[in-house]
C-alpha positions, 0 to 999 in steps of 0.5 A, a space after each residue: 625434608 620436614 618436621 611437625 613440631 610436637 606439643 612438647 615444644 609448645 608448653 608453659 605457664 597456663 594462667 586461665 584456660 578460658 579467658 583469653 587476656 590471660 593467654 599465653 603463646 603456647 594457648 594461642 599457637 596452631 600446629 599445622 601440617 605444612 603440606 596440609 591444604 590449610 588456609 588462613 580464615 584471619 586477614 592477619 595470621 602469622 605462620 612460624 617455620 624453622 630451618 634446622 640448618 647451621 651447614 652454612 655456618 660450618 662452611 663459614 667457619 663459625 661456632 656450630 650449634 645454631 642448628 638447634 635454635 628454631 625449637 629452642 626460641 619456640 619453647 622461649 616463645 611459649 610462655 610469653 603472653 599473647 598481645 595480638 588482638 581478637 581474631 589474629 592467628 599464630 600457626 606452627 608450619 614446623 621446620 625444614 630440615 637440612 641434610 648433612 651438607 646438602 645446603 643448596 637442596 635444603 635452601 630451596 625446599 625452604 624457599 618452596 616452604 615460604 612460598 606456600 605459607 604466602 599462598 595461604 596468606 600468612 606472615 612468614 616468621 623464620 626461625 633459623 639455623 645459620 645465616 643461610 637461612 636468609 637466602 631460602 627465605 629470599 627465594 621464597 619471597 621472590 617466588 611469591 612477588 614475581 621476577 619483576 618486583 623490586 625487593 628491599 632486603 633489611 638486614 641487621 647484622 655486623 656483617 655484610 655477607 658479601 663473600 665470594 661464593 665461586 666454591 660453595 655458598 656459605 652463611 657469609 655469601 647470600 647477599 652477593 648471590 642475590 645482588 649479583 643474580 637479581 637486579 631487582 633486589 636491594 640491600 641495606 644493612 644495619 650494624 655493620 662492624 668496621 673491624 668485623 669486615 674486611 676493607 675487600 667487603 666494604 668495597 664489594 658493598 660499594 660496588 654492589 650498591 649496598 646501602 650501609 649505617 655502622 654499628 657504632 652510629 646506631 644509638 639511641 641518640 640517632 634513631 630519628 635520623 636511622 628511621 628517616 633513611 629506613 622508612 626512605 629506603 622502603 619507599 623505593 621498594 615495591 616489597 621489603 623483607 627483614 632478617 636479622 643476624 643476632 651476632 649484631 647485638 652486643 655480646 653481653 646481651 647476646 653471648 650465644 651466637 655464631 660470631 660474638 663480638 664486645 661490641 654491637 648493637 643494644 637490644 633496645 635499638 634492635 627492637 626499634 627497627 624491627 618495629 619500624 621495618 615490620 609494621 611498615 605495609 610493604 615488610 612481607 616477612 622476618 627471620 632471625 638467625 644465628 641464635 646458638 643454645 650450645 654456647 648460650 650462658 643460661 639461656 640468655 640470648 635464646 630469651 632475647 631471641 624469643 622477645 625480639 621474634 615476639 617483637 616482630 610477630 606483634 608488629 605484623 599482627 597490629 598493622 590492619 587493626 588499631 587496636 594491638 592489644 598492647 
């Protein structure tokens, strides 16, 4: 099921109605129907698509509420200044909705929607939802690049999400599903918490050849080394996709997530990671997951999620133009 986004979601402050240098997101975004035959006329277009789903979080026994995040993040984005260069385009292709308990069907629908955005020459920007969003995101990327291309999946996350899926998939199984079913995919996760994952999960990560950097190693003083490791990983792949699970952030900055932690990364470190990956020529798309409006404090996590999404959009927008407007 797909839902069109009403104009009431994209509202905000208006400083000027004609001067583009004063525009904000709500004055730029074009709301389109996913199934209509539109195609971008710009060489640099980002397309937002939401995934109203938390079934995977429910199965993984997390805090519910992330299904309401896509529109909440849109509303927080709406008033942010638009700083991309002239000629760049932002479209909103609506939400894919997960009917009760039908996670697998919803992930397939999301995958087809993502693939459709690629066919329209747009860069998909996915707003989850639980981190099960990633599997639908992956299905769309793989459909787009074909079965033989090597794909690097970069995950900014406190957790490996490599749990068994014998009984059913959840928000904690996606990367194991991918790595066991797709020999041409590689996995790099940044922000792993030593006491947020069992030893069995560390062992499974090693068995599956995952690369990872633990949370206590990820501070601003080590960003040069981390960036070098990221770049080396990306150079080894044909394509790269980026996913952010907001529970990687310290709960002092992001209390409204499905699985909060007193430890975690700072927003500055996460911002730097997003900029590094999304500005790389091999990066195809981005998703943000597990923002949970139901347990947020004064909209702090929603706002931070919007700012981090903006970082991804601006990095994608700036790749083909020296003047990013920033």
